[in-house]
C-alpha positions in Angstrom: -107.1 226.3 123.2 -103.5 227.0 124.1 -100.9 224.2 124.5 -100.5 225.0 128.2 -104.2 224.9 128.8 -104.5 221.6 127.0 -101.7 220.1 129.0 -103.3 221.3 132.3 -106.7 219.9 131.2 -105.0 216.5 130.6 -103.4 216.7 134.0 -106.8 217.3 135.6 -108.2 214.3 133.7 -105.4 212.0 135.1 -105.2 213.1 138.7 -106.9 211.1 141.4 -107.1 212.5 144.9 -106.1 209.8 147.5 -106.2 211.7 150.8 -109.4 212.3 152.9 -111.7 214.9 151.2 -112.1 218.4 152.6 -114.2 221.5 152.0 -112.4 223.8 149.6 -111.7 227.3 150.9 -113.1 230.5 149.5 -109.9 232.2 148.3 -111.3 235.7 148.8 -109.2 237.5 151.4 -106.7 234.7 151.7 -103.1 234.5 150.6 -102.2 232.6 147.5 -99.1 230.3 147.7 -97.7 228.5 144.7 -95.2 225.7 145.0 -92.8 225.7 142.1 -91.8 222.1 141.3 -88.9 221.8 138.7 -90.1 218.4 137.3 -92.8 217.1 134.9 -96.1 216.0 136.2 -95.5 212.3 137.1 -92.3 213.0 139.0 -93.8 216.1 140.7 -96.3 213.9 142.4 -93.5 212.1 144.2 -92.1 215.4 145.6 -93.7 214.8 148.9 -92.4 217.9 150.6 -94.3 220.5 148.5 -97.2 218.0 147.8 -97.9 217.4 151.5 -97.5 221.1 152.4 -99.9 222.0 149.6 -102.5 219.5 150.9 -102.0 220.7 154.5 -102.5 224.4 153.7 -105.7 223.7 151.6 -107.4 221.5 154.2 -106.5 223.6 157.3 -109.2 226.2 157.9 -107.0 228.1 160.3 -104.3 228.7 157.7 -105.2 231.9 155.9 -104.0 230.8 152.5 -104.8 228.5 149.5 -102.0 226.5 147.8 -101.4 225.6 144.2 -98.8 223.8 142.2 -96.8 224.9 139.1 -94.6 222.4 137.4 -92.2 222.1 134.5 -94.9 221.5 131.9 -94.0 219.4 128.8 -95.0 222.3 126.5 -92.5 224.7 127.9 -89.9 225.9 125.4 -86.2 225.8 126.3 -84.1 228.8 125.4 -80.6 228.2 126.7 -80.9 227.8 130.4 -84.3 229.5 130.5 -87.8 228.1 130.0 -90.7 230.1 128.4 -94.3 229.3 127.8 -95.5 228.7 124.3 -96.9 231.8 122.7 -95.6 233.9 125.6 -98.7 233.3 127.7 -98.4 233.7 131.5 -96.9 230.8 133.4 -99.7 229.4 135.6 -100.4 226.7 138.1 -102.4 223.5 137.7 -105.2 224.9 139.9 -105.5 228.6 138.8 -105.4 230.6 135.5 -103.8 233.5 137.4 -100.1 234.2 136.6 -97.8 232.5 139.1 -95.9 235.8 139.5 -99.0 237.3 141.1 -98.9 234.9 144.0 -98.3 236.2 147.5 -95.8 233.4 148.3 -93.7 231.1 146.2 -92.3 227.9 147.6 -89.3 226.2 146.0 -87.7 222.9 147.0 -84.0 222.3 146.3 -83.4 218.6 146.5 -79.7 218.6 145.5 -77.1 221.3 146.0 -75.9 220.8 142.5 -79.3 221.9 141.2 -79.4 225.3 142.8 -79.6 227.0 139.5 -83.1 225.6 139.0 -84.2 228.4 141.3 -83.2 231.0 138.7 -85.1 229.2 136.0 -88.3 229.0 138.0 -88.2 232.6 139.1 -87.5 233.7 135.5 -90.4 231.6 134.3 -92.7 233.2 136.8 -91.5 236.7 135.9 -90.3 237.3 139.5 -87.0 239.2 140.3 -84.4 236.6 141.3 -82.7 238.5 144.2 -84.7 239.3 147.3 -83.3 242.8 147.4 -84.9 243.5 144.0 -88.4 242.3 145.0 -90.9 244.9 146.2 -93.1 243.8 149.2 -96.7 243.8 148.3 -96.0 243.6 144.6 -93.7 240.6 144.3 -94.2 237.3 146.2 -92.3 236.3 149.2 -90.0 233.5 148.1 -89.5 230.6 150.5 -87.0 227.7 150.0 -86.5 224.3 151.7 -85.3 220.7 151.4 -82.0 218.9 151.7 -80.3 220.8 148.9 -80.2 223.8 151.2 -78.4 222.0 154.0 -75.9 224.9 153.3 -78.4 227.6 152.5 -75.7 230.4 152.0 -75.2 230.1 148.2 -78.8 231.1 147.7 -79.1 233.5 150.7 -79.5 236.5 148.4 -82.3 234.9 146.4 -84.6 233.4 149.1 -86.5 235.6 151.5 -86.9 232.7 153.9 -85.5 229.2 154.1 -87.3 226.5 156.1 -84.9 224.3 158.0 -86.2 220.8 158.7 -89.9 219.9 158.5 -92.2 222.8 157.7 -95.6 221.6 158.8 -95.6 224.1 161.7 -93.3 226.8 160.5 -94.9 227.4 157.1 -98.4 227.8 158.4 -97.1 230.2 161.0 -95.3 232.2 158.3 -98.5 232.5 156.3 -100.4 233.7 159.4 -97.8 236.3 160.1 -97.8 237.5 156.5 -101.6 237.6 156.3 -101.8 239.6 159.6 -99.0 241.9 158.5 -100.8 242.7 155.2 -104.0 243.6 157.1 -102.4 245.5 160.0 -98.7 246.4 159.6 -97.1 247.3 162.9 -93.7 248.7 163.8 -91.9 245.3 163.5 -90.7 244.4 160.1 -92.2 241.4 158.4 -88.9 239.7 158.1 -88.1 240.1 161.8 -91.4 238.6 162.7 -90.8 235.6 160.5 -87.3 235.2 161.9 -88.8 234.5 165.3 -90.5 231.4 164.1 -88.5 228.2 165.0 -87.0 226.6 161.9 -87.2 229.7 159.7 -84.0 231.3 158.5 -84.2 234.9 157.1 -80.8 235.4 155.4 -81.2 239.2 154.8 -81.1 239.7 158.6 -77.5 238.5 158.8 -74.3 240.0 157.4 -71.1 238.2 156.5 -67.4 239.0 156.6 -65.9 237.0 153.7 -62.5 235.3 153.6 -60.3 235.5 150.5 -61.1 232.7 148.1 -64.2 231.4 149.9 -65.7 231.0 153.4 -66.5 233.5 156.1 -64.7 235.0 159.0 -67.9 235.9 160.7 -71.7 235.8 160.1 -73.9 237.7 162.6 -77.4 239.1 163.0 -77.9 242.7 161.9 -80.2 243.4 164.9 -80.1 242.3 168.5 -83.7 241.0 168.2 -82.6 238.3 165.7 -81.3 235.0 167.0 -77.7 233.9 166.3 -78.8 230.4 165.3 -81.7 228.6 163.7 -82.5 225.1 164.7 -84.0 222.6 162.3 -87.5 221.6 163.2 -88.4 217.9 163.3 -91.9 217.0 164.4 -93.5 214.0 166.1 -95.7 211.7 164.1 -98.9 213.2 165.6 -97.7 216.7 164.5 -97.0 215.6 161.0 -99.7 215.8 158.3 -100.8 212.3 156.9 -99.7 213.4 153.4 -96.2 213.5 154.8 -96.3 209.7 154.8 -98.6 209.0 151.8 -98.6 210.7 148.4 -101.9 212.7 148.3 -102.4 212.6 144.5 -101.7 210.0 141.8 -101.8 210.1 138.0 -103.4 206.7 138.1 -100.2 204.8 137.4 -98.1 205.0 140.6 -98.3 206.2 144.1 -96.0 206.0 147.1 -95.7 206.0 150.9 -93.0 206.8 153.5 -93.3 204.2 156.3 -90.3 205.7 158.2 -88.5 209.0 158.6 -84.9 209.2 159.7 -82.7 206.2 160.6 -81.9 204.3 163.7 -78.1 204.6 162.9 -75.9 207.7 162.8 -73.1 207.5 160.3 -70.5 210.2 160.1 -71.1 211.0 156.4 -74.9 210.7 156.3 -77.7 213.1 157.3 -80.5 210.4 157.5 -79.8 209.9 161.2 -80.1 213.6 162.1 -83.9 213.8 162.9 -85.4 211.4 165.4 -86.5 208.1 163.9 -90.2 208.0 163.4 -92.7 205.4 162.1 -96.1 205.8 160.4 -99.0 204.1 161.9 -99.7 200.8 160.1 -103.4 201.5 159.7 -102.6 204.7 157.9 -100.5 202.8 155.4 -102.9 199.8 154.9 -105.8 202.1 154.4 -103.8 203.9 151.8 -103.0 200.7 150.0 -106.8 199.9 150.0 -107.4 203.2 148.3 -104.8 202.4 145.6 -106.6 199.1 145.0 -109.9 200.9 144.7 -108.5 203.2 142.1 -106.6 200.5 140.3 -103.2 202.0 140.9 -100.8 199.2 140.1 -97.3 200.6 141.1 -96.5 201.1 144.7 -93.4 203.0 145.7 -92.1 202.5 149.3 -89.9 205.5 149.4 -87.8 204.8 152.5 -84.1 203.9 152.4 -84.5 202.5 155.9 -87.7 200.5 155.3 -86.2 197.4 156.9 -86.4 199.4 160.2 -90.2 199.7 160.0 -91.5 197.5 162.8 -94.7 196.7 160.9 -93.0 195.9 157.6 -94.2 192.3 157.6 -97.9 193.3 158.0 -97.6 196.0 155.4 -96.0 193.7 152.9 -98.6 191.1 153.5 -101.3 193.7 152.9 -99.7 194.6 149.6 -99.2 190.9 148.7 -102.9 190.3 149.2 -103.7 193.2 146.8 -101.2 191.8 144.3 -102.8 188.4 144.4 -106.3 189.7 143.9 -105.1 191.7 140.9 -103.3 188.7 139.5 -106.6 186.8 139.5 -107.9 189.6 137.3 -105.0 189.1 134.8 -103.0 192.2 135.9 -100.0 192.7 138.1 -99.0 195.0 141.0 -95.3 196.2 141.1 -93.8 197.2 144.4 -90.6 199.3 144.4 -88.7 199.6 147.6 -85.9 202.1 148.4 -82.4 200.8 149.1 -82.1 198.7 152.2 -79.5 197.9 154.8 -77.9 194.6 154.4 -77.6 194.1 158.2 -81.4 194.3 158.4 -82.3 191.8 155.7 -83.9 188.7 157.2 -85.3 185.5 155.7 -88.8 186.7 156.7 -88.2 190.0 154.9 -87.0 188.4 151.7 -89.8 185.8 151.7 -92.3 188.7 152.1 -91.0 190.8 149.3 -90.6 187.9 146.9 -94.2 186.9 147.5 -95.3 190.3 146.3 -94.9 189.2 142.7 -93.2 191.8 140.6 -90.8 193.7 142.9 -87.6 195.6 143.0 -85.4 197.6 145.3 -84.6 200.6 143.1 -86.9 203.0 141.3 -85.2 205.5 139.0 -81.6 204.3 138.5 -81.7 200.8 137.2 -83.3 198.9 134.4 -82.4 195.2 133.9 -84.4 193.5 131.2 -84.3 190.1 132.7 -84.1 190.8 136.4 -86.3 188.7 138.7 -85.5 190.9 141.6 -83.1 193.7 142.6 -81.6 194.3 145.9 -79.6 197.5 146.6 -77.0 197.4 149.3 -74.6 200.2 150.4 -71.4 198.8 152.1 -69.9 202.3 151.3 -66.3 201.0 151.8 -64.6 197.7 151.1 -62.1 198.2 154.0 -63.6 197.0 157.3 -61.9 199.6 159.4 -63.1 202.4 157.2 -66.6 201.1 157.5 -66.2 201.3 161.3 -64.5 204.7 161.4 -67.4 206.3 159.5 -69.9 204.7 161.8 -71.4 202.3 159.3 -72.7 199.0 160.7 -72.8 197.0 157.5 -69.8 194.8 158.2 -68.7 192.3 155.6 -70.1 189.3 157.4 -73.5 191.0 157.6 -73.4 191.7 153.8 -72.4 188.1 153.2 -75.3 186.8 155.3 -77.6 189.0 153.3 -76.3 187.7 150.0 -76.6 184.1 151.3 -80.3 184.8 152.0 -80.7 186.3 148.5 -79.1 183.2 147.0 -81.4 180.9 149.0 -84.5 182.8 147.9 -83.8 182.2 144.2 -85.8 185.4 143.5 -82.9 187.9 143.5 -80.5 187.9 140.7 -79.3 191.5 140.7 -77.4 193.3 143.4 -76.5 197.0 143.3 -73.6 197.9 145.5 -73.1 201.5 146.6 -69.5 202.6 147.4 -67.9 205.9 148.3 -64.5 206.8 146.8 -62.2 209.8 147.4 -62.9 210.0 151.2 -60.5 211.0 153.9 -58.8 208.0 155.4 -58.9 206.1 152.1 -55.8 204.5 150.6 -55.4 203.2 147.0 -55.7 199.6 148.0 -59.0 200.3 149.7 -60.5 201.6 146.4 -59.2 198.6 144.4 -60.6 196.2 147.0 -64.1 197.4 145.8 -63.5 195.3 142.6 -62.7 192.2 144.7 -65.8 192.9 146.8 -68.1 193.0 143.7 -66.6 189.8 142.3 -67.1 188.0 145.6 -70.7 189.2 145.9 -71.6 187.8 142.5 -69.9 184.5 143.3 -71.7 184.3 146.6 -75.1 185.1 144.9 -74.5 182.0 142.8 -77.0 182.5 140.0 -75.7 181.9 136.5 -77.5 185.1 135.2 -76.6 187.1 138.3 -75.6 190.7 137.9 -73.7 193.1 140.1 -73.8 196.9 139.5 -71.2 198.9 141.3 -72.4 202.5 141.9 -69.5 204.7 142.9 -70.2 208.0 144.7 -67.7 210.7 145.3 -67.3 211.5 149.0 -69.2 214.8 149.6 -69.1 216.2 153.1 -72.7 217.1 154.1 -73.4 220.1 156.2 -74.9 219.1 159.5 -72.9 215.8 159.8 -69.7 214.9 161.5 -67.9 214.9 158.1 -68.9 218.5 157.2 -65.5 220.0 157.6 -63.5 217.2 155.9 -61.5 217.6 152.7 -62.8 216.5 149.3 -60.9 215.0 146.4 -61.0 216.8 143.1 -63.7 215.1 141.0 -61.3 214.7 138.0 -59.1 212.6 140.2 -62.2 210.7 141.5 -63.1 209.8 137.9 -59.7 208.3 137.5 -60.2 206.3 140.7 -63.5 205.0 139.3 -61.8 203.9 136.1 -59.2 202.1 138.1 -61.9 200.2 140.0 -63.6 199.2 136.7 -60.2 198.1 135.2 -59.4 196.1 138.3 -62.8 194.3 138.2 -62.4 193.6 134.4 -59.0 192.1 135.1 -60.3 189.9 137.9 -63.3 188.4 136.0 -62.2 188.7 132.4 -63.7 190.8 129.6 -66.6 188.5 128.7 -67.9 188.0 132.2 -67.5 191.7 133.0 -69.5 192.6 129.9 -72.3 190.2 130.7 -72.6 190.5 134.5 -71.1 193.7 135.8 -71.6 197.4 135.5 -69.5 200.2 137.1 -71.2 203.6 137.2 -70.3 207.0 138.6 -71.6 210.5 138.3 -69.9 212.8 135.7 -67.2 215.1 137.0 -69.0 218.3 135.8 -71.9 217.7 138.2 -69.4 216.9 141.0 -67.4 220.1 140.3 -70.6 222.1 140.8 -71.5 220.3 144.0 -68.1 220.9 145.5 -68.6 224.6 145.6 -72.4 224.7 146.1 -72.5 222.2 149.0 -70.1 224.3 151.2 -69.9 227.7 149.6 -70.8 231.2 150.9 -73.1 233.8 149.4 -70.7 234.7 146.6 -71.3 231.2 145.1 -74.9 232.2 144.3 -73.7 235.2 142.3 -71.2 233.0 140.5 -74.0 230.5 139.6 -76.2 233.4 138.3 -73.4 234.5 136.0 -73.0 231.0 134.6 -76.7 230.7 134.2 -77.0 234.1 132.4 -74.1 233.2 130.1 -76.2 230.3 128.8 -73.6 227.7 129.9 -75.2 224.3 130.3 -74.8 223.7 134.0 -75.3 220.0 133.6 -72.2 219.8 131.4 -70.1 222.5 133.0 -66.4 222.3 132.3 -64.0 222.9 135.1 -62.4 225.7 133.1 -65.7 227.5 132.8 -66.3 227.1 136.5 -62.8 228.3 137.5 -63.0 231.4 135.3 -66.4 232.5 136.7 -65.3 231.8 140.3 -62.3 234.0 139.9 -64.4 236.9 138.9 -66.1 236.7 142.3 -62.9 236.3 144.3 -63.4 232.5 144.8 -60.8 229.8 144.7 -62.0 226.3 143.7 -59.3 224.5 145.6 -60.3 226.3 148.8 -63.6 224.6 148.6 -61.9 221.2 148.5 -59.9 221.8 151.7 -60.4 220.7 155.2 -62.4 223.5 156.7 -60.7 224.1 160.0 -61.7 227.8 160.5 -64.1 228.4 163.5 -67.0 229.8 161.5 -68.5 227.8 158.6 -70.6 229.5 155.9 -73.7 227.8 157.2 -72.9 228.9 160.8 -76.4 230.1 161.5 -77.9 226.6 161.0 -74.9 224.6 162.2 -75.3 222.6 165.5 -72.7 219.9 165.1 -70.4 219.5 168.1 -66.9 220.8 167.2 -65.1 218.5 169.5 -66.7 215.5 167.9 -65.7 216.8 164.5 -62.1 217.2 165.5 -61.9 213.7 167.0 -63.5 212.2 163.9 -61.1 214.0 161.5 -58.0 213.0 163.6 -58.9 209.3 163.5 -59.3 209.5 159.7 -56.1 211.4 159.2 -54.2 208.9 161.3 -55.4 206.0 159.2 -54.7 207.8 156.0 -51.1 208.4 157.1 -50.3 204.8 157.8 -48.4 203.0 155.1 
């Protein structure tokens, strides 16, 4: 038995299906869609975009397709930037021995713009030509992309045939129906034109760009009059969303998760959480899911929602989990509940009491390990300066954070606080950054516990396409690293070396990752070609030097500093999917510039 087959057999032995059962389809005459997930098995189950769509396709009799999953198996062999299967056997999915490259459709999620190069790795692994122009219809699969890493889809416009903007529960099934019908009865309209008519689907090959020197576009327009000039993101109502959108459909027996809410009730100028309408899952759906976890003895529950405190039934849901935890405790075992970061201005005494009664709990899943933490609360003030908080539309005023910390102190179950701050943002002054250190010291003092810990997580300001800040200037990541070091030095000076070592941590992302995100988050189609060159050269894109990046960009006529600038030209690279009001952007930028200019 091959290593790959053995690993897949082990996966089958672990997986437990949590969603309602359904009658499997006969694949004869249906399309085959494979979702490529660039993670190992455990983490792939938490990728609820592809997982929920896979479940939707397979249980929907009216969708003429079957769906499978292919992941980054542990047995794969790394060769530079590429992955290969052991022994050179075909890369296959969990569900089928057929080669992935023989699928009719491939689906690839890009979660972060700095990880766009993973698309090359997955297509190479599947043996599929990377660029859409090199793929032959009917021989090679149609390649569909999606997720938040494609908020600016243009860097990968020459690599994806279609990009789903927003939620794809309606647009993807319609795409599959169009493709199935086109294969059976081709008519005079091209397949890509038919797909481009579906709301929420962007077909990059149907648009042409006039590039500006150094980066950006003068114009981007449809090649044909039948193609729309703009594509609107699709966000659906709760009744139109598949239940697996809210609850992980499969577990490996150790952990499972749920999404009680989608979106956010607040709209901050730098954040895209508030873009879709705020929606809440029915309580009964979630409590029934928790009951299934108990029946299958799944002991770790992940509440994957950064705005969980906005869920109107949070008390009832936490009580339901608490009852499960207590029953399990009576059996000599424990249930761990992990909750996404929460808003300080939404913490209440009732909420803290409910979470502390869960038993083993935390407010962070992947980023933090504290060996003696009783409980962890993650709060994102974003800025220490009150007027910057207000200018960016954040509602977590200092007094609200103080109130939240007072509640944590009174609960005696929270001894670790992680604080998220943004540095390098327009409007910021040096004293604003250094004030982060004072803020962190004050939070630990207010928390009051002798073993209390404060972790300061510094994030570089990155303008997100689709938000009011999308045109704003960025600070060079090398300089931002210096800013972070200054904050750490200031905090050490305030509290002393020993206290700093025992009770504080200051963390920030490495500059190499940020350099890549600078150009990928707001670049044009030339950026994808630049990424492909770096990838083919075998350069480790997780530890890319600025010199390597600049040299490769220059070969494609791109200027790094141009990607840092305030983008005041009328047409943005992501013009086709952009629907932010220009007047509001200008007003926002002017207010920040005015503050920054004040002494």
